[in-house]
C-alpha positions, 0 to 999 in steps of 0.5 A, spaced: 529 515 516 536 515 513 537 519 506 541 513 504 535 508 504 530 513 501 535 514 495 536 507 495 529 506 494 529 511 488 535 508 485 532 501 485 525 504 483 528 508 477 532 502 475 526 498 474 522 503 471 526 504 465 523 501 459 517 499 462 511 502 458 505 499 462 503 504 468 500 498 472 507 494 471 510 501 473 506 501 480 507 494 481 515 495 481 514 501 486 510 496 491 515 491 489 522 495 491 518 498 497 516 491 500 523 488 498 527 494 502 522 493 508 521 486 508 514 486 507 510 480 504 505 484 500 503 491 498 497 494 495 495 501 492 488 503 492 485 508 487 480 513 488 474 512 484 471 519 484 464 518 481 462 514 487 467 516 492 470 510 494 477 506 494 478 500 490 484 495 489 488 498 483 495 494 483 499 490 488 505 486 489 506 479 493 512 475 495 509 469 494 503 465 492 499 466 499 500 473 498 498 474 491 492 470 492 490 475 498 491 481 493 487 478 488 481 477 492 482 485 494 478 487 487 472 484 491 472 490 496 470 497 495 472 502 501 468 509 502 471 514 506 471 511 514 469 504 512 474 499 513 482 500 514 483 503 507 477 508 508 480 509 515 486 511 513 483 515 507 479 519 513 485 520 518 490 522 512 495 520 517 499 513 518 495 507 520 498 501 523 494 495 525 496 489 528 492 482 528 488 483 522 484 477 523 480 480 529 481 488 528 474 491 527 476 496 522 479 490 517 474 487 513 478 482 510 481 478 516 479 471 514 483 472 507 489 476 511 489 470 516 489 465 510 495 469 507 499 469 514 498 477 514 498 479 521 499 487 520 498 493 516 501 500 515 497 504 510 498 512 508 493 516 504 496 519 497 495 526 497 493 530 491 487 531 486 480 535 487 478 531 493 484 532 496 487 524 496 488 520 490 489 513 493 492 509 499 498 505 499 498 499 504 503 495 506 503 488 510 507 484 515 507 477 517 508 479 524 506 484 529 508 492 528 506 494 535 508 492 542 503 493 548 499 498 543 505 503 542 509 503 535 514 497 536 522 500 536 523 495 530 527 497 524 522 493 520 516 498 522 521 504 522 523 503 515 516 502 513 513 508 516 519 512 514 520 510 507 512 510 506 512 518 504 517 516 499 513 511 496 507 516 496 511 521 492 513 516 487 506 514 486 504 521 486 509 522 480 506 516 476 499 519 477 501 526 475 504 524 469 497 521 467 500 514 466 495 510 471 488 510 471 483 509 477 482 501 476 486 496 473 483 493 467 481 485 467 486 483 462 492 486 467 
């Protein structure tokens, strides 16, 4: 990752956060700028619900109506550790890359992803908190991100994977400042 790309993400996000009071809108801005820089059609943040030890959709950003509908459907799902792609990303604590969301056995929302023309996913756990993780950032693509089972040498995938820790740091900062609660209220 170039230092220039990381500083550009920080600059864009910082400028967007100025004067924004809503913690959910702040998170949406982080996701929006990350997705725009990496040409990703959608991104989500899954929060840990510590009392029940599962991840739930907290906030998302989508470039178009199909992506936004897909993100709206996420609230119907909860992911215990090791279950589904989000639960697997949490369990592995590393970068999780999945192609062919519609047919992947670990991806529980394949039909919804297909309906939004989302084909691939890159996810990374956000470290912190008493349980070790605060949440998961998931970013979607409309094309495969791997070639023959190996990470593709595409600039798009490289940008997503390499900039994801910067987005994680931004999210951790919002969470550490107690601006973002575990779940988005129904009115948000």
